[in-house]
Biotite code that builds the C-alpha atoms (Angstrom):
import biotite.structure as struc

atoms = struc.array([
    struc.Atom([163.340, 48.123, 55.297], chain_id="A", res_id=1, res_name="UNK", atom_name="CA", element="C"),
    struc.Atom([165.325, 50.525, 53.122], chain_id="A", res_id=2, res_name="UNK", atom_name="CA", element="C"),
    struc.Atom([165.029, 53.239, 55.763], chain_id="A", res_id=3, res_name="UNK", atom_name="CA", element="C"),
    struc.Atom([166.417, 50.908, 58.368], chain_id="A", res_id=4, res_name="UNK", atom_name="CA", element="C"),
    struc.Atom([169.410, 50.072, 56.155], chain_id="A", res_id=5, res_name="UNK", atom_name="CA", element="C"),
    struc.Atom([169.966, 53.735, 55.434], chain_id="A", res_id=6, res_name="UNK", atom_name="CA", element="C"),
    struc.Atom([170.011, 54.601, 59.139], chain_id="A", res_id=7, res_name="UNK", atom_name="CA", element="C"),
    struc.Atom([172.325, 51.713, 59.969], chain_id="A", res_id=8, res_name="UNK", atom_name="CA", element="C"),
    struc.Atom([174.694, 52.476, 57.093], chain_id="A", res_id=9, res_name="UNK", atom_name="CA", element="C"),
    struc.Atom([174.822, 56.235, 57.693], chain_id="A", res_id=10, res_name="UNK", atom_name="CA", element="C"),
    struc.Atom([177.823, 57.667, 59.345], chain_id="A", res_id=11, res_name="UNK", atom_name="CA", element="C"),
    struc.Atom([177.754, 59.152, 62.792], chain_id="A", res_id=12, res_name="UNK", atom_name="CA", element="C"),
    struc.Atom([178.706, 62.539, 61.363], chain_id="A", res_id=13, res_name="UNK", atom_name="CA", element="C"),
    struc.Atom([175.610, 62.548, 59.134], chain_id="A", res_id=14, res_name="UNK", atom_name="CA", element="C"),
    struc.Atom([173.343, 61.932, 62.135], chain_id="A", res_id=15, res_name="UNK", atom_name="CA", element="C"),
    struc.Atom([175.044, 64.737, 64.072], chain_id="A", res_id=16, res_name="UNK", atom_name="CA", element="C"),
    struc.Atom([174.683, 67.074, 61.081], chain_id="A", res_id=17, res_name="UNK", atom_name="CA", element="C"),
    struc.Atom([170.955, 66.401, 60.754], chain_id="A", res_id=18, res_name="UNK", atom_name="CA", element="C"),
    struc.Atom([170.515, 66.886, 64.494], chain_id="A", res_id=19, res_name="UNK", atom_name="CA", element="C"),
    struc.Atom([172.448, 70.192, 64.344], chain_id="A", res_id=20, res_name="UNK", atom_name="CA", element="C"),
    struc.Atom([170.296, 71.328, 61.410], chain_id="A", res_id=21, res_name="UNK", atom_name="CA", element="C"),
    struc.Atom([167.102, 70.634, 63.378], chain_id="A", res_id=22, res_name="UNK", atom_name="CA", element="C"),
    struc.Atom([168.422, 72.504, 66.440], chain_id="A", res_id=23, res_name="UNK", atom_name="CA", element="C"),
    struc.Atom([169.467, 75.468, 64.259], chain_id="A", res_id=24, res_name="UNK", atom_name="CA", element="C"),
    struc.Atom([166.026, 75.668, 62.631], chain_id="A", res_id=25, res_name="UNK", atom_name="CA", element="C"),
    struc.Atom([164.299, 75.608, 66.018], chain_id="A", res_id=26, res_name="UNK", atom_name="CA", element="C"),
    struc.Atom([166.691, 78.250, 67.329], chain_id="A", res_id=27, res_name="UNK", atom_name="CA", element="C"),
    struc.Atom([166.160, 80.664, 64.435], chain_id="A", res_id=28, res_name="UNK", atom_name="CA", element="C"),
    struc.Atom([162.373, 80.219, 64.586], chain_id="A", res_id=29, res_name="UNK", atom_name="CA", element="C"),
    struc.Atom([162.427, 80.961, 68.321], chain_id="A", res_id=30, res_name="UNK", atom_name="CA", element="C"),
    struc.Atom([164.532, 84.106, 67.779], chain_id="A", res_id=31, res_name="UNK", atom_name="CA", element="C"),
    struc.Atom([162.141, 85.369, 65.094], chain_id="A", res_id=32, res_name="UNK", atom_name="CA", element="C"),
    struc.Atom([159.149, 84.702, 67.344], chain_id="A", res_id=33, res_name="UNK", atom_name="CA", element="C"),
    struc.Atom([160.792, 86.331, 70.385], chain_id="A", res_id=34, res_name="UNK", atom_name="CA", element="C"),
    struc.Atom([162.064, 89.453, 68.608], chain_id="A", res_id=35, res_name="UNK", atom_name="CA", element="C"),
    struc.Atom([159.289, 90.124, 66.094], chain_id="A", res_id=36, res_name="UNK", atom_name="CA", element="C"),
    struc.Atom([156.060, 88.505, 67.260], chain_id="A", res_id=37, res_name="UNK", atom_name="CA", element="C"),
    struc.Atom([156.357, 88.342, 71.057], chain_id="A", res_id=38, res_name="UNK", atom_name="CA", element="C"),
    struc.Atom([156.264, 91.899, 72.414], chain_id="A", res_id=39, res_name="UNK", atom_name="CA", element="C"),
    struc.Atom([155.936, 93.226, 75.926], chain_id="A", res_id=40, res_name="UNK", atom_name="CA", element="C"),
    struc.Atom([152.441, 93.513, 77.354], chain_id="A", res_id=41, res_name="UNK", atom_name="CA", element="C"),
    struc.Atom([151.270, 96.471, 79.414], chain_id="A", res_id=42, res_name="UNK", atom_name="CA", element="C"),
    struc.Atom([148.391, 95.891, 81.855], chain_id="A", res_id=43, res_name="UNK", atom_name="CA", element="C"),
    struc.Atom([146.443, 99.150, 82.333], chain_id="A", res_id=44, res_name="UNK", atom_name="CA", element="C"),
    struc.Atom([143.799, 100.159, 84.871], chain_id="A", res_id=45, res_name="UNK", atom_name="CA", element="C"),
    struc.Atom([142.028, 103.391, 85.784], chain_id="A", res_id=46, res_name="UNK", atom_name="CA", element="C"),
    struc.Atom([140.542, 104.406, 89.127], chain_id="A", res_id=47, res_name="UNK", atom_name="CA", element="C"),
    struc.Atom([139.720, 107.416, 91.238], chain_id="A", res_id=48, res_name="UNK", atom_name="CA", element="C"),
    struc.Atom([142.023, 107.677, 94.221], chain_id="A", res_id=49, res_name="UNK", atom_name="CA", element="C"),
    struc.Atom([142.482, 109.932, 97.208], chain_id="A", res_id=50, res_name="UNK", atom_name="CA", element="C"),
    struc.Atom([146.102, 110.852, 97.827], chain_id="A", res_id=51, res_name="UNK", atom_name="CA", element="C"),
    struc.Atom([147.096, 111.232, 101.468], chain_id="A", res_id=52, res_name="UNK", atom_name="CA", element="C"),
    struc.Atom([150.547, 112.172, 102.746], chain_id="A", res_id=53, res_name="UNK", atom_name="CA", element="C"),
    struc.Atom([151.389, 112.113, 106.454], chain_id="A", res_id=54, res_name="UNK", atom_name="CA", element="C"),
    struc.Atom([147.736, 112.396, 107.396], chain_id="A", res_id=55, res_name="UNK", atom_name="CA", element="C"),
    struc.Atom([147.175, 115.410, 105.131], chain_id="A", res_id=56, res_name="UNK", atom_name="CA", element="C"),
    struc.Atom([144.745, 114.882, 102.254], chain_id="A", res_id=57, res_name="UNK", atom_name="CA", element="C"),
    struc.Atom([146.290, 116.111, 98.994], chain_id="A", res_id=58, res_name="UNK", atom_name="CA", element="C"),
    struc.Atom([143.137, 115.625, 96.921], chain_id="A", res_id=59, res_name="UNK", atom_name="CA", element="C"),
    struc.Atom([141.277, 113.232, 94.690], chain_id="A", res_id=60, res_name="UNK", atom_name="CA", element="C"),
    struc.Atom([142.726, 112.229, 91.335], chain_id="A", res_id=61, res_name="UNK", atom_name="CA", element="C"),
    struc.Atom([142.013, 109.927, 88.442], chain_id="A", res_id=62, res_name="UNK", atom_name="CA", element="C"),
    struc.Atom([144.935, 107.520, 88.365], chain_id="A", res_id=63, res_name="UNK", atom_name="CA", element="C"),
    struc.Atom([145.897, 105.484, 85.312], chain_id="A", res_id=64, res_name="UNK", atom_name="CA", element="C"),
    struc.Atom([148.337, 102.712, 86.140], chain_id="A", res_id=65, res_name="UNK", atom_name="CA", element="C"),
    struc.Atom([150.262, 100.589, 83.664], chain_id="A", res_id=66, res_name="UNK", atom_name="CA", element="C"),
    struc.Atom([152.435, 97.608, 84.613], chain_id="A", res_id=67, res_name="UNK", atom_name="CA", element="C"),
    struc.Atom([154.858, 95.925, 82.207], chain_id="A", res_id=68, res_name="UNK", atom_name="CA", element="C"),
    struc.Atom([154.213, 92.181, 82.209], chain_id="A", res_id=69, res_name="UNK", atom_name="CA", element="C"),
    struc.Atom([157.107, 91.530, 79.811], chain_id="A", res_id=70, res_name="UNK", atom_name="CA", element="C"),
    struc.Atom([158.917, 89.999, 78.139], chain_id="A", res_id=71, res_name="UNK", atom_name="CA", element="C"),
    struc.Atom([161.381, 92.829, 77.745], chain_id="A", res_id=72, res_name="UNK", atom_name="CA", element="C"),
    struc.Atom([161.300, 96.570, 78.176], chain_id="A", res_id=73, res_name="UNK", atom_name="CA", element="C"),
    struc.Atom([158.615, 98.833, 76.756], chain_id="A", res_id=74, res_name="UNK", atom_name="CA", element="C"),
    struc.Atom([158.300, 102.599, 76.205], chain_id="A", res_id=75, res_name="UNK", atom_name="CA", element="C"),
    struc.Atom([155.035, 104.268, 77.177], chain_id="A", res_id=76, res_name="UNK", atom_name="CA", element="C"),
    struc.Atom([154.419, 107.151, 74.774], chain_id="A", res_id=77, res_name="UNK", atom_name="CA", element="C"),
    struc.Atom([151.071, 108.766, 75.515], chain_id="A", res_id=78, res_name="UNK", atom_name="CA", element="C"),
    struc.Atom([147.682, 108.484, 77.188], chain_id="A", res_id=79, res_name="UNK", atom_name="CA", element="C"),
    struc.Atom([144.894, 108.101, 74.632], chain_id="A", res_id=80, res_name="UNK", atom_name="CA", element="C"),
    struc.Atom([141.134, 107.712, 74.685], chain_id="A", res_id=81, res_name="UNK", atom_name="CA", element="C"),
    struc.Atom([138.427, 106.714, 72.256], chain_id="A", res_id=82, res_name="UNK", atom_name="CA", element="C"),
    struc.Atom([135.241, 108.786, 72.371], chain_id="A", res_id=83, res_name="UNK", atom_name="CA", element="C"),
    struc.Atom([131.850, 107.945, 70.919], chain_id="A", res_id=84, res_name="UNK", atom_name="CA", element="C"),
    struc.Atom([130.991, 109.528, 67.571], chain_id="A", res_id=85, res_name="UNK", atom_name="CA", element="C"),
    struc.Atom([128.872, 112.668, 67.730], chain_id="A", res_id=86, res_name="UNK", atom_name="CA", element="C"),
    struc.Atom([126.632, 112.083, 64.712], chain_id="A", res_id=87, res_name="UNK", atom_name="CA", element="C"),
    struc.Atom([124.323, 109.161, 64.023], chain_id="A", res_id=88, res_name="UNK", atom_name="CA", element="C"),
    struc.Atom([125.998, 108.499, 60.678], chain_id="A", res_id=89, res_name="UNK", atom_name="CA", element="C"),
    struc.Atom([129.452, 108.159, 62.235], chain_id="A", res_id=90, res_name="UNK", atom_name="CA", element="C"),
    struc.Atom([128.027, 105.836, 64.871], chain_id="A", res_id=91, res_name="UNK", atom_name="CA", element="C"),
    struc.Atom([126.490, 103.607, 62.208], chain_id="A", res_id=92, res_name="UNK", atom_name="CA", element="C"),
    struc.Atom([129.733, 103.262, 60.263], chain_id="A", res_id=93, res_name="UNK", atom_name="CA", element="C"),
    struc.Atom([131.746, 102.846, 63.467], chain_id="A", res_id=94, res_name="UNK", atom_name="CA", element="C"),
    struc.Atom([133.863, 105.982, 63.176], chain_id="A", res_id=95, res_name="UNK", atom_name="CA", element="C"),
    struc.Atom([134.877, 107.050, 66.664], chain_id="A", res_id=96, res_name="UNK", atom_name="CA", element="C"),
    struc.Atom([136.813, 110.089, 67.829], chain_id="A", res_id=97, res_name="UNK", atom_name="CA", element="C"),
    struc.Atom([140.299, 109.754, 69.273], chain_id="A", res_id=98, res_name="UNK", atom_name="CA", element="C"),
    struc.Atom([142.002, 111.973, 71.799], chain_id="A", res_id=99, res_name="UNK", atom_name="CA", element="C"),
    struc.Atom([145.192, 112.416, 73.744], chain_id="A", res_id=100, res_name="UNK", atom_name="CA", element="C"),
    struc.Atom([145.153, 113.804, 77.267], chain_id="A", res_id=101, res_name="UNK", atom_name="CA", element="C"),
    struc.Atom([148.197, 115.335, 78.949], chain_id="A", res_id=102, res_name="UNK", atom_name="CA", element="C"),
    struc.Atom([148.621, 114.147, 82.561], chain_id="A", res_id=103, res_name="UNK", atom_name="CA", element="C"),
    struc.Atom([148.979, 116.569, 85.475], chain_id="A", res_id=104, res_name="UNK", atom_name="CA", element="C"),
    struc.Atom([152.773, 116.934, 85.507], chain_id="A", res_id=105, res_name="UNK", atom_name="CA", element="C"),
    struc.Atom([152.502, 119.450, 88.366], chain_id="A", res_id=106, res_name="UNK", atom_name="CA", element="C"),
    struc.Atom([151.583, 116.510, 90.595], chain_id="A", res_id=107, res_name="UNK", atom_name="CA", element="C"),
    struc.Atom([154.788, 115.228, 92.180], chain_id="A", res_id=108, res_name="UNK", atom_name="CA", element="C"),
    struc.Atom([153.563, 111.615, 92.030], chain_id="A", res_id=109, res_name="UNK", atom_name="CA", element="C"),
    struc.Atom([152.813, 111.673, 88.285], chain_id="A", res_id=110, res_name="UNK", atom_name="CA", element="C"),
    struc.Atom([155.345, 109.969, 86.009], chain_id="A", res_id=111, res_name="UNK", atom_name="CA", element="C"),
    struc.Atom([156.510, 111.797, 82.893], chain_id="A", res_id=112, res_name="UNK", atom_name="CA", element="C"),
    struc.Atom([155.802, 110.490, 79.386], chain_id="A", res_id=113, res_name="UNK", atom_name="CA", element="C"),
    struc.Atom([157.534, 108.975, 77.479], chain_id="A", res_id=114, res_name="UNK", atom_name="CA", element="C"),
    struc.Atom([158.854, 106.525, 80.026], chain_id="A", res_id=115, res_name="UNK", atom_name="CA", element="C"),
    struc.Atom([160.771, 103.267, 79.677], chain_id="A", res_id=116, res_name="UNK", atom_name="CA", element="C"),
    struc.Atom([159.458, 100.396, 81.786], chain_id="A", res_id=117, res_name="UNK", atom_name="CA", element="C"),
    struc.Atom([161.446, 97.270, 82.506], chain_id="A", res_id=118, res_name="UNK", atom_name="CA", element="C"),
    struc.Atom([159.597, 94.049, 83.296], chain_id="A", res_id=119, res_name="UNK", atom_name="CA", element="C"),
    struc.Atom([157.611, 94.494, 86.509], chain_id="A", res_id=120, res_name="UNK", atom_name="CA", element="C"),
    struc.Atom([157.871, 98.298, 86.608], chain_id="A", res_id=121, res_name="UNK", atom_name="CA", element="C"),
    struc.Atom([154.803, 100.529, 86.813], chain_id="A", res_id=122, res_name="UNK", atom_name="CA", element="C"),
    struc.Atom([153.826, 103.928, 85.434], chain_id="A", res_id=123, res_name="UNK", atom_name="CA", element="C"),
    struc.Atom([151.319, 106.122, 87.289], chain_id="A", res_id=124, res_name="UNK", atom_name="CA", element="C"),
    struc.Atom([149.555, 108.974, 85.512], chain_id="A", res_id=125, res_name="UNK", atom_name="CA", element="C"),
    struc.Atom([147.489, 111.417, 87.569], chain_id="A", res_id=126, res_name="UNK", atom_name="CA", element="C"),
    struc.Atom([144.676, 113.623, 86.279], chain_id="A", res_id=127, res_name="UNK", atom_name="CA", element="C"),
    struc.Atom([142.827, 116.231, 88.371], chain_id="A", res_id=128, res_name="UNK", atom_name="CA", element="C"),
    struc.Atom([139.397, 115.079, 89.503], chain_id="A", res_id=129, res_name="UNK", atom_name="CA", element="C"),
    struc.Atom([137.325, 118.057, 88.453], chain_id="A", res_id=130, res_name="UNK", atom_name="CA", element="C"),
    struc.Atom([134.033, 118.923, 86.774], chain_id="A", res_id=131, res_name="UNK", atom_name="CA", element="C"),
    struc.Atom([135.273, 119.348, 83.188], chain_id="A", res_id=132, res_name="UNK", atom_name="CA", element="C"),
    struc.Atom([137.675, 116.518, 82.470], chain_id="A", res_id=133, res_name="UNK", atom_name="CA", element="C"),
    struc.Atom([137.926, 113.726, 79.907], chain_id="A", res_id=134, res_name="UNK", atom_name="CA", element="C"),
    struc.Atom([135.469, 111.497, 81.805], chain_id="A", res_id=135, res_name="UNK", atom_name="CA", element="C"),
    struc.Atom([132.729, 114.070, 81.139], chain_id="A", res_id=136, res_name="UNK", atom_name="CA", element="C"),
    struc.Atom([132.741, 112.927, 77.486], chain_id="A", res_id=137, res_name="UNK", atom_name="CA", element="C"),
    struc.Atom([132.078, 109.304, 78.577], chain_id="A", res_id=138, res_name="UNK", atom_name="CA", element="C"),
    struc.Atom([134.985, 107.670, 76.731], chain_id="A", res_id=139, res_name="UNK", atom_name="CA", element="C"),
    struc.Atom([134.506, 104.207, 75.298], chain_id="A", res_id=140, res_name="UNK", atom_name="CA", element="C"),
    struc.Atom([138.090, 103.195, 76.085], chain_id="A", res_id=141, res_name="UNK", atom_name="CA", element="C"),
    struc.Atom([141.201, 104.693, 77.668], chain_id="A", res_id=142, res_name="UNK", atom_name="CA", element="C"),
    struc.Atom([144.715, 103.380, 77.386], chain_id="A", res_id=143, res_name="UNK", atom_name="CA", element="C"),
    struc.Atom([148.440, 103.925, 77.090], chain_id="A", res_id=144, res_name="UNK", atom_name="CA", element="C"),
    struc.Atom([150.133, 103.872, 73.690], chain_id="A", res_id=145, res_name="UNK", atom_name="CA", element="C"),
    struc.Atom([153.452, 102.013, 73.639], chain_id="A", res_id=146, res_name="UNK", atom_name="CA", element="C"),
    struc.Atom([156.576, 102.075, 71.499], chain_id="A", res_id=147, res_name="UNK", atom_name="CA", element="C"),
    struc.Atom([155.248, 99.279, 69.270], chain_id="A", res_id=148, res_name="UNK", atom_name="CA", element="C"),
    struc.Atom([152.334, 101.505, 68.221], chain_id="A", res_id=149, res_name="UNK", atom_name="CA", element="C"),
    struc.Atom([149.835, 99.404, 70.149], chain_id="A", res_id=150, res_name="UNK", atom_name="CA", element="C"),
    struc.Atom([147.300, 100.864, 72.533], chain_id="A", res_id=151, res_name="UNK", atom_name="CA", element="C"),
    struc.Atom([147.095, 98.950, 75.783], chain_id="A", res_id=152, res_name="UNK", atom_name="CA", element="C"),
    struc.Atom([143.535, 99.546, 76.959], chain_id="A", res_id=153, res_name="UNK", atom_name="CA", element="C"),
    struc.Atom([142.410, 99.783, 80.561], chain_id="A", res_id=154, res_name="UNK", atom_name="CA", element="C"),
    struc.Atom([139.961, 97.105, 81.569], chain_id="A", res_id=155, res_name="UNK", atom_name="CA", element="C"),
    struc.Atom([136.408, 98.023, 80.658], chain_id="A", res_id=156, res_name="UNK", atom_name="CA", element="C"),
    struc.Atom([135.280, 97.205, 84.196], chain_id="A", res_id=157, res_name="UNK", atom_name="CA", element="C"),
    struc.Atom([137.686, 99.697, 85.790], chain_id="A", res_id=158, res_name="UNK", atom_name="CA", element="C"),
    struc.Atom([136.677, 102.384, 83.257], chain_id="A", res_id=159, res_name="UNK", atom_name="CA", element="C"),
    struc.Atom([132.984, 101.720, 83.890], chain_id="A", res_id=160, res_name="UNK", atom_name="CA", element="C"),
    struc.Atom([133.428, 101.955, 87.681], chain_id="A", res_id=161, res_name="UNK", atom_name="CA", element="C"),
    struc.Atom([135.507, 105.128, 87.441], chain_id="A", res_id=162, res_name="UNK", atom_name="CA", element="C"),
    struc.Atom([133.078, 106.801, 85.032], chain_id="A", res_id=163, res_name="UNK", atom_name="CA", element="C"),
    struc.Atom([130.067, 105.943, 87.205], chain_id="A", res_id=164, res_name="UNK", atom_name="CA", element="C"),
    struc.Atom([131.884, 107.323, 90.277], chain_id="A", res_id=165, res_name="UNK", atom_name="CA", element="C"),
    struc.Atom([132.675, 110.516, 88.338], chain_id="A", res_id=166, res_name="UNK", atom_name="CA", element="C"),
    struc.Atom([129.089, 110.918, 87.119], chain_id="A", res_id=167, res_name="UNK", atom_name="CA", element="C"),
    struc.Atom([127.825, 110.381, 90.669], chain_id="A", res_id=168, res_name="UNK", atom_name="CA", element="C"),
    struc.Atom([130.144, 113.104, 92.005], chain_id="A", res_id=169, res_name="UNK", atom_name="CA", element="C"),
    struc.Atom([129.445, 115.493, 89.115], chain_id="A", res_id=170, res_name="UNK", atom_name="CA", element="C"),
    struc.Atom([125.815, 114.849, 88.092], chain_id="A", res_id=171, res_name="UNK", atom_name="CA", element="C"),
    struc.Atom([125.602, 117.916, 85.832], chain_id="A", res_id=172, res_name="UNK", atom_name="CA", element="C"),
    struc.Atom([127.605, 115.983, 83.206], chain_id="A", res_id=173, res_name="UNK", atom_name="CA", element="C"),
])
């Protein structure tokens, strides 16, 4: 009953002020979420691919592709991989090895790192498909490190398929 009287006796300006306060709070919370919490997502995959140009085969490469799914731009810094630990003790405590691999910048189709990607843009990194490459170490994960310090991992299925294809082509590893 008292609440009803209070609402009826309040001035129109008070109602507008409360409404403006609610809208302002929602707006500032959205801006904090958008600028601090919500960061761009990079979808990464890895595959072996044969590059052909005008009917001429240029070779087989390992291609790592990253697509910015937004929101906003993102900088791709480096290509990283996580390798299994060499000793039993390090495996038990979960200490893995980390590595960075430099793409084949001599390949004209390979993008240079670091690279800024707008929403919907793609980065393609090419690595030579040869006997002694990073797949010989059977990496646990491969991915692209972004400007937020996060590592966007390739799907485990694409890594598993690419590694099995590599081990089939180079059985000595």
